DRENDO-1510 file (C-alpha; in Angstrom, 1 decimal, always signed):
<recs>
REC; n; res; u; v; w
REC; 1; MET; +92.1; +105.5; +175.9 .
REC; 2; THR; +95.5; +104.7; +174.4 .
REC; 3; THR; +96.6; +106.2; +171.2 .
REC; 4; PRO; +96.6; +104.5; +167.7 .
REC; 5; ASP; +99.4; +102.3; +166.5 .
REC; 6; ARG; +100.8; +105.0; +164.2 .
REC; 7; ASN; +100.6; +108.7; +163.7 .
REC; 8; ARG; +97.0; +109.4; +162.6 .
REC; 9; VAL; +95.2; +112.6; +163.2 .
REC; 10; GLN; +92.6; +112.5; +166.0 .
REC; 11; LEU; +89.5; +114.6; +165.4 .
REC; 12; PRO; +88.2; +115.8; +168.8 .
REC; 13; GLY; +84.4; +116.3; +168.9 .
REC; 14; ILE; +83.9; +115.6; +165.2 .
REC; 15; SER; +80.3; +115.5; +164.2 .
REC; 16; SER; +79.1; +112.8; +161.9 .
REC; 17; ARG; +77.8; +115.6; +159.7 .
REC; 18; ALA; +81.5; +116.1; +158.6 .
REC; 19; TYR; +81.4; +112.9; +156.5 .
REC; 20; GLU; +77.8; +112.2; +155.8 .
REC; 21; HIS; +76.5; +112.3; +152.3 .
REC; 22; PRO; +74.1; +115.3; +151.9 .
REC; 23; ALA; +71.1; +113.0; +151.2 .
REC; 24; ASP; +71.9; +110.9; +154.3 .
REC; 25; ARG; +72.6; +114.0; +156.4 .
REC; 26; SER; +69.4; +115.7; +155.6 .
REC; 27; ALA; +67.4; +112.6; +156.5 .
REC; 28; LEU; +69.3; +112.2; +159.8 .
REC; 29; VAL; +68.8; +115.9; +160.7 .
REC; 30; ALA; +65.1; +115.5; +159.9 .
REC; 31; MET; +64.7; +112.4; +162.0 .
REC; 32; ARG; +66.7; +113.9; +164.9 .
REC; 33; SER; +64.3; +116.9; +164.9 .
REC; 34; LEU; +61.4; +114.6; +165.6 .
REC; 35; SER; +61.6; +114.8; +169.4 .
REC; 36; GLY; +61.5; +111.4; +171.0 .
REC; 37; PHE; +61.4; +109.4; +167.7 .
REC; 38; ASP; +64.7; +107.6; +168.3 .
REC; 39; ALA; +63.9; +107.1; +172.0 .
REC; 40; VAL; +60.6; +105.3; +171.1 .
REC; 41; LEU; +62.3; +103.1; +168.5 .
REC; 42; LYS; +65.1; +102.3; +170.9 .
REC; 43; ARG; +62.6; +101.2; +173.5 .
REC; 44; THR; +60.4; +99.1; +171.2 .
REC; 45; SER; +63.2; +97.5; +169.1 .
REC; 46; GLY; +66.2; +97.6; +171.5 .
REC; 47; LEU; +64.7; +96.4; +174.7 .
REC; 48; PHE; +64.9; +92.7; +173.8 .
REC; 49; SER; +66.4; +92.4; +170.3 .
REC; 50; GLU; +69.6; +94.2; +171.1 .
REC; 51; ARG; +70.1; +92.3; +174.3 .
REC; 52; ARG; +69.2; +89.0; +172.6 .
REC; 53; LEU; +71.6; +89.6; +169.7 .
REC; 54; ARG; +74.5; +90.5; +172.0 .
REC; 55; LEU; +73.9; +87.4; +174.1 .
REC; 56; MET; +73.8; +85.3; +170.9 .
REC; 57; PHE; +77.1; +86.6; +169.7 .
REC; 58; LEU; +78.6; +86.4; +173.2 .
REC; 59; ALA; +77.7; +82.7; +173.1 .
REC; 60; SER; +78.5; +81.8; +169.5 .
REC; 61; ALA; +81.3; +84.2; +168.3 .
REC; 62; VAL; +84.7; +85.4; +169.6 .
REC; 63; ARG; +84.8; +88.8; +171.3 .
REC; 64; THR; +88.0; +90.7; +170.6 .
REC; 65; THR; +90.1; +91.7; +173.5 .
REC; 66; ASP; +93.8; +92.3; +174.2 .
REC; 67; THR; +94.2; +88.5; +174.3 .
REC; 68; GLN; +91.8; +87.5; +171.4 .
REC; 69; PHE; +92.2; +88.9; +167.9 .
REC; 70; ARG; +94.4; +91.6; +169.4 .
REC; 71; ALA; +95.0; +93.4; +166.1 .
REC; 72; LEU; +91.3; +93.7; +165.4 .
REC; 73; TYR; +90.7; +94.9; +168.9 .
REC; 74; ASP; +93.3; +97.6; +168.5 .
REC; 75; MET; +91.7; +98.7; +165.3 .
REC; 76; GLY; +88.4; +99.2; +167.1 .
REC; 77; ARG; +90.1; +101.2; +169.8 .
REC; 78; ASP; +92.0; +103.3; +167.2 .
REC; 79; SER; +88.8; +104.1; +165.3 .
REC; 80; ALA; +87.0; +105.2; +168.5 .
REC; 81; TYR; +90.0; +107.3; +169.4 .
REC; 82; ILE; +90.2; +109.1; +166.1 .
REC; 83; LEU; +86.4; +109.7; +165.8 .
REC; 84; ASP; +86.3; +110.7; +169.5 .
REC; 85; LEU; +83.8; +108.1; +170.6 .
REC; 86; HIS; +83.7; +107.9; +174.4 .
REC; 87; ARG; +82.9; +104.2; +174.4 .
REC; 88; ILE; +84.8; +101.7; +172.3 .
REC; 89; PRO; +82.3; +99.4; +170.6 .
REC; 90; GLU; +82.8; +95.7; +171.2 .
REC; 91; ILE; +83.9; +93.7; +168.1 .
REC; 92; TYR; +82.9; +90.0; +167.6 .
REC; 93; VAL; +84.4; +87.6; +165.1 .
REC; 94; GLN; +81.9; +85.2; +163.6 .
REC; 95; GLN; +82.8; +82.1; +161.6 .
REC; 96; ASP; +81.5; +82.6; +158.1 .
REC; 97; PRO; +83.3; +82.3; +154.7 .
REC; 98; LYS; +81.2; +85.2; +153.4 .
REC; 99; ALA; +83.0; +88.6; +153.7 .
REC; 100; TYR; +81.0; +91.1; +155.7 .
REC; 101; ALA; +80.9; +93.4; +158.7 .
REC; 102; MET; +78.0; +95.1; +160.4 .
REC; 103; ALA; +77.2; +97.4; +163.3 .
REC; 104; ILE; +74.3; +96.4; +165.6 .
REC; 105; GLY; +72.5; +98.1; +168.5 .
REC; 106; PHE; +71.3; +101.4; +169.8 .
REC; 107; ASP; +72.4; +102.0; +173.4 .
REC; 108; GLU; +75.6; +99.9; +173.4 .
REC; 109; PRO; +76.2; +99.1; +169.7 .
REC; 110; PHE; +78.8; +96.5; +168.7 .
REC; 111; ILE; +80.4; +95.3; +165.5 .
REC; 112; ILE; +80.4; +91.9; +163.9 .
REC; 113; VAL; +83.2; +90.9; +161.5 .
REC; 114; SER; +83.2; +87.6; +159.6 .
REC; 115; THR; +86.2; +85.3; +159.3 .
REC; 116; GLY; +85.7; +85.6; +155.5 .
REC; 117; LEU; +86.4; +89.3; +155.8 .
REC; 118; LEU; +89.5; +88.8; +157.9 .
REC; 119; ASP; +90.9; +86.4; +155.3 .
REC; 120; LEU; +90.1; +88.8; +152.5 .
REC; 121; MET; +91.5; +92.1; +153.8 .
REC; 122; ASP; +95.0; +93.1; +154.8 .
REC; 123; GLU; +95.5; +95.1; +158.0 .
REC; 124; GLU; +95.0; +98.6; +156.5 .
REC; 125; GLU; +92.0; +97.5; +154.5 .
REC; 126; LEU; +90.5; +95.9; +157.6 .
REC; 127; ARG; +91.1; +99.2; +159.5 .
REC; 128; PHE; +89.0; +101.0; +156.8 .
REC; 129; VAL; +86.2; +98.5; +157.3 .
REC; 130; VAL; +86.3; +98.8; +161.1 .
REC; 131; GLY; +86.2; +102.6; +160.7 .
REC; 132; HIS; +83.3; +102.2; +158.3 .
REC; 133; GLU; +81.3; +100.4; +160.9 .
REC; 134; THR; +82.3; +102.8; +163.7 .
REC; 135; SER; +81.1; +105.6; +161.5 .
REC; 136; HIS; +77.7; +103.9; +161.2 .
REC; 137; ILE; +77.6; +103.9; +165.0 .
REC; 138; LEU; +78.6; +107.6; +165.3 .
REC; 139; SER; +75.8; +108.5; +162.8 .
REC; 140; GLY; +73.2; +106.4; +164.6 .
REC; 141; HIS; +72.3; +104.6; +161.3 .
REC; 142; ALA; +71.1; +101.6; +163.3 .
REC; 143; VAL; +68.0; +103.4; +164.4 .
REC; 144; TYR; +66.8; +104.1; +160.9 .
REC; 145; GLY; +68.1; +100.8; +159.5 .
REC; 146; THR; +65.8; +99.2; +162.0 .
REC; 147; MET; +62.9; +101.2; +160.7 .
REC; 148; LEU; +63.7; +100.0; +157.2 .
REC; 149; ALA; +63.6; +96.4; +158.4 .
REC; 150; ILE; +60.3; +96.9; +160.2 .
REC; 151; LEU; +58.7; +98.4; +157.2 .
REC; 152; THR; +60.0; +95.8; +154.9 .
REC; 153; ARG; +58.5; +93.0; +157.1 .
REC; 154; LEU; +55.3; +95.0; +157.2 .
REC; 155; ALA; +55.2; +95.3; +153.4 .
REC; 156; THR; +55.3; +91.5; +153.0 .
REC; 157; ARG; +52.4; +91.1; +155.4 .
REC; 158; VAL; +50.1; +93.4; +153.6 .
REC; 159; ALA; +51.1; +92.3; +150.1 .
REC; 160; TRP; +47.6; +91.1; +149.5 .
REC; 161; ILE; +46.2; +94.7; +149.8 .
REC; 162; PRO; +47.3; +96.4; +146.6 .
REC; 163; LEU; +47.1; +100.0; +147.7 .
REC; 164; GLY; +48.6; +99.3; +151.1 .
REC; 165; TYR; +51.5; +97.4; +149.6 .
REC; 166; ILE; +52.2; +100.1; +147.0 .
REC; 167; GLY; +52.3; +102.8; +149.6 .
REC; 168; LEU; +54.7; +100.8; +151.8 .
REC; 169; ARG; +56.9; +99.9; +148.8 .
REC; 170; VAL; +57.3; +103.6; +148.0 .
REC; 171; ILE; +58.4; +104.3; +151.6 .
REC; 172; VAL; +60.7; +101.3; +151.6 .
REC; 173; ALA; +62.2; +102.3; +148.3 .
REC; 174; ALA; +62.9; +105.8; +149.8 .
REC; 175; LEU; +64.5; +104.2; +152.9 .
REC; 176; GLU; +66.6; +101.9; +150.7 .
REC; 177; GLU; +67.9; +105.0; +148.8 .
REC; 178; TRP; +68.7; +106.6; +152.1 .
REC; 179; GLN; +70.5; +103.5; +153.3 .
REC; 180; ARG; +72.6; +103.4; +150.1 .
REC; 181; LYS; +73.7; +107.0; +150.8 .
REC; 182; ALA; +74.3; +106.0; +154.4 .
REC; 183; GLU; +76.8; +103.4; +153.2 .
REC; 184; MET; +78.6; +106.1; +151.2 .
REC; 185; SER; +78.7; +108.2; +154.4 .
REC; 186; ALA; +80.3; +105.3; +156.3 .
REC; 187; ASP; +82.8; +104.8; +153.5 .
REC; 188; ARG; +83.9; +108.4; +154.0 .
REC; 189; GLY; +84.0; +107.9; +157.8 .
REC; 190; GLY; +86.1; +104.7; +157.3 .
REC; 191; LEU; +88.6; +106.7; +155.2 .
REC; 192; ILE; +88.8; +109.4; +157.9 .
REC; 193; ALA; +89.3; +106.7; +160.6 .
REC; 194; GLY; +91.9; +104.7; +158.6 .
REC; 195; GLN; +93.6; +107.7; +156.9 .
REC; 196; ASP; +94.9; +105.5; +154.1 .
REC; 197; PRO; +93.0; +106.3; +150.8 .
REC; 198; ASP; +94.7; +103.5; +148.8 .
REC; 199; ALA; +93.7; +100.9; +151.4 .
REC; 200; ALA; +90.1; +102.2; +151.4 .
REC; 201; LEU; +89.8; +101.8; +147.6 .
REC; 202; ARG; +91.4; +98.4; +147.7 .
REC; 203; ALA; +89.0; +97.2; +150.3 .
REC; 204; LEU; +86.0; +98.2; +148.3 .
REC; 205; MET; +87.5; +96.7; +145.1 .
REC; 206; LYS; +88.2; +93.4; +146.9 .
REC; 207; LEU; +84.5; +93.2; +147.9 .
REC; 208; ALA; +83.9; +92.9; +144.1 .
REC; 209; GLY; +86.9; +90.8; +142.9 .
REC; 210; GLY; +88.1; +88.9; +145.9 .
REC; 211; SER; +91.6; +88.4; +147.3 .
REC; 212; ARG; +93.7; +88.3; +144.1 .
REC; 213; LEU; +94.8; +91.9; +144.3 .
REC; 214; HIS; +97.7; +91.3; +142.0 .
REC; 215; GLU; +95.2; +90.6; +139.2 .
REC; 216; MET; +93.3; +93.9; +139.7 .
REC; 217; ASN; +94.1; +97.5; +139.2 .
REC; 218; ILE; +92.3; +100.4; +140.8 .
REC; 219; GLU; +92.6; +102.7; +137.8 .
REC; 220; ALA; +91.1; +100.0; +135.6 .
REC; 221; PHE; +88.3; +99.6; +138.2 .
REC; 222; LEU; +87.6; +103.3; +138.1 .
REC; 223; ASP; +87.4; +103.0; +134.3 .
REC; 224; GLN; +84.7; +100.4; +134.9 .
REC; 225; ALA; +82.8; +102.9; +137.0 .
REC; 226; ARG; +83.0; +105.4; +134.2 .
REC; 227; GLU; +81.8; +102.8; +131.7 .
REC; 228; TYR; +79.0; +101.8; +134.0 .
REC; 229; ASP; +77.9; +105.4; +134.1 .
REC; 230; THR; +78.0; +106.0; +130.4 .
REC; 231; ALA; +77.3; +102.5; +128.9 .
REC; 232; GLY; +74.3; +101.7; +126.7 .
REC; 233; ASP; +71.2; +103.7; +125.9 .
REC; 234; VAL; +68.0; +104.6; +127.7 .
REC; 235; ARG; +67.1; +100.9; +128.1 .
REC; 236; ASP; +70.3; +100.2; +129.9 .
REC; 237; GLY; +69.8; +103.2; +132.2 .
REC; 238; LEU; +66.3; +101.8; +133.1 .
REC; 239; LEU; +67.8; +98.4; +133.8 .
REC; 240; LYS; +70.4; +99.9; +136.1 .
REC; 241; VAL; +67.6; +101.5; +138.1 .
REC; 242; LEU; +65.7; +98.2; +138.3 .
REC; 243; ASN; +68.9; +96.4; +139.4 .
REC; 244; MET; +69.0; +98.8; +142.4 .
REC; 245; LEU; +65.5; +97.9; +143.6 .
REC; 246; GLY; +65.6; +95.9; +146.9 .
REC; 247; THR; +69.3; +96.8; +147.5 .
REC; 248; THR; +70.6; +98.6; +150.6 .
REC; 249; HIS; +74.3; +98.9; +149.4 .
REC; 250; PRO; +75.6; +100.7; +146.3 .
REC; 251; PHE; +77.4; +98.6; +143.8 .
REC; 252; ALA; +81.2; +98.3; +144.3 .
REC; 253; VAL; +82.2; +100.4; +141.3 .
REC; 254; THR; +79.9; +103.1; +142.4 .
REC; 255; ARG; +81.3; +103.1; +146.0 .
REC; 256; VAL; +84.9; +103.3; +144.7 .
REC; 257; ALA; +84.2; +106.1; +142.3 .
REC; 258; GLU; +82.2; +108.1; +144.8 .
REC; 259; LEU; +84.8; +107.7; +147.6 .
REC; 260; ASP; +87.6; +108.7; +145.2 .
REC; 261; ARG; +85.6; +111.7; +143.9 .
REC; 262; TRP; +84.9; +112.9; +147.5 .
REC; 263; ARG; +88.5; +112.6; +148.5 .
REC; 264; ARG; +89.5; +114.6; +145.4 .
REC; 265; THR; +87.1; +117.5; +146.3 .
REC; 266; GLY; +89.4; +118.3; +149.2 .
REC; 267; GLU; +86.9; +117.5; +152.0 .
REC; 268; TYR; +89.1; +114.7; +153.3 .
REC; 269; ASP; +92.1; +116.9; +153.6 .
REC; 270; ARG; +90.1; +119.7; +155.2 .
REC; 271; ILE; +88.8; +117.4; +157.9 .
REC; 272; LEU; +92.2; +116.1; +158.7 .
REC; 273; ALA; +93.4; +119.7; +159.0 .
REC; 274; GLY; +90.7; +120.3; +161.7 .
REC; 275; ASP; +88.1; +122.1; +159.5 .
REC; 276; TYR; +85.0; +120.1; +160.4 .
REC; 277; PRO; +81.6; +120.6; +162.2 .
REC; 278; ARG; +81.6; +119.8; +165.9 .
REC; 279; ARG; +79.2; +117.5; +167.7 .
REC; 280; GLU; +78.4; +120.3; +170.2 .
REC; 281; ASP; +76.8; +122.2; +167.3 .
REC; 282; ASP; +74.5; +119.4; +166.0 .
REC; 283; ALA; +71.5; +120.8; +167.7 .
REC; 284; ASN; +71.9; +124.0; +165.6 .
REC; 285; ALA; +71.9; +122.2; +162.3 .
REC; 286; ARG; +69.1; +123.7; +160.1 .
REC; 287; LEU; +66.9; +121.2; +158.3 .
REC; 288; THR; +66.2; +123.7; +155.5 .
REC; 289; ASP; +70.0; +124.0; +154.9 .
REC; 290; GLU; +70.4; +120.3; +154.8 .
REC; 291; ILE; +67.5; +119.8; +152.4 .
REC; 292; LYS; +69.1; +122.3; +150.1 .
REC; 293; ALA; +72.4; +120.6; +150.3 .
REC; 294; ALA; +70.9; +117.2; +149.5 .
REC; 295; ALA; +69.0; +118.7; +146.5 .
REC; 296; ASN; +72.1; +120.3; +145.2 .
REC; 297; SER; +74.0; +117.0; +145.6 .
REC; 298; TYR; +71.5; +115.2; +143.5 .
REC; 299; ARG; +71.6; +118.0; +140.9 .
REC; 300; GLU; +75.3; +117.9; +140.8 .
REC; 301; SER; +75.2; +114.1; +140.4 .
REC; 302; TRP; +72.8; +114.4; +137.5 .
REC; 303; ALA; +74.8; +117.1; +135.8 .
REC; 304; GLN; +78.0; +115.0; +136.0 .
REC; 305; SER; +76.3; +111.7; +134.9 .
REC; 306; GLN; +76.6; +110.7; +131.3 .
REC; 307; ASP; +73.8; +108.1; +131.7 .
REC; 308; PRO; +71.3; +108.6; +128.8 .
REC; 309; PHE; +68.4; +107.5; +131.1 .
REC; 310; ILE; +69.3; +110.2; +133.6 .
REC; 311; GLY; +69.4; +112.7; +130.8 .
REC; 312; VAL; +65.8; +111.8; +129.8 .
REC; 313; LEU; +64.5; +112.0; +133.4 .
REC; 314; ARG; +66.5; +115.0; +134.5 .
REC; 315; ASP; +63.7; +117.5; +134.1 .
REC; 316; VAL; +61.2; +115.2; +135.8 .
REC; 317; ALA; +63.6; +114.5; +138.7 .
REC; 318; GLU; +64.4; +118.3; +139.0 .
REC; 319; GLY; +60.7; +118.9; +139.3 .
REC; 320; ALA; +60.4; +116.3; +142.0 .
REC; 321; VAL; +63.4; +117.7; +143.9 .
REC; 322; ASN; +61.9; +121.2; +143.7 .
REC; 323; ALA; +58.6; +120.0; +145.0 .
REC; 324; GLY; +60.3; +118.1; +147.8 .
REC; 325; GLU; +62.2; +121.2; +148.8 .
REC; 326; ARG; +59.0; +123.3; +149.0 .
REC; 327; ILE; +57.3; +120.6; +151.2 .
REC; 328; PHE; +60.3; +120.4; +153.6 .
REC; 329; ASN; +60.6; +124.2; +153.8 .
REC; 330; ARG; +57.0; +124.5; +154.7 .
REC; 331; PHE; +57.4; +121.8; +157.3 .
REC; 332; ALA; +60.4; +123.5; +158.7 .
REC; 333; ARG; +58.7; +126.8; +159.0 .
REC; 334; ARG; +55.9; +125.2; +161.0 .
REC; 335; GLU; +58.4; +123.6; +163.3 .
REC; 336; ASN; +60.0; +127.0; +163.9 .
</recs>
């Protein structure tokens, strides 16, 4: 594999645990501990759908190579090099004015980038996006995202059974919360792959405000995030929660604020300095430790939040987290 176009730090053997949000990481460690779970899901969902989707994009989109969309092809190669993926994911460009990118597949995952995204982002911003999708692949998010899609479809089919629908909606809501945290994980991974913090924040801001970057300001956008966190009373806090129902991506101001906060904690610099967990140690990751880290992450988030609604529910949420920790600890002891 050739080296990146400029001097970026390669991270040999880096584990996805290095950049995963604690709530995302705990879910992934738990799922990975269920022996055979991902293999079964891969067989049932990937046998035909992954092959069918790849053939569809092979027929209807443009696959990047050293002669087609060369710059984008090089970005995929660079991201794989930096994150130490042994296989470079294919990237397809799809004609669509909407700006989006996604990673698809289990055994041989590939990346789709829309022409709208190519038109919206400059080179360094696009590099962050490709790194974001490559991070999804390294984490294996596609497996659990597929589970969310299956359960969502199932929930619509049993909507006429009240109790069955309610139960599935609870599961789906939990998976949606996981997927929102998975997006934050991939934002961190995209920053690590691109190694340009300003470009990463610009890319996320453009997803909210479009291409007129000269009309926007990142500090003002971060002020928006602070206002969103503190604005209004308990009623507004409830409305913010309701606005998140059915969503799988955090809002743009939240993503920018969270990525900026994570970088300022020093984690980003420590990773580039070589202080990060290795893939070879993934099997030794303890579920109880990850559950505690996720619970502490939520507690820290609540403590820092100025949202009045969070303040009202903090005690209730704390009780729910404590109960969840006890359940997972009991489960973990049985597994051991």
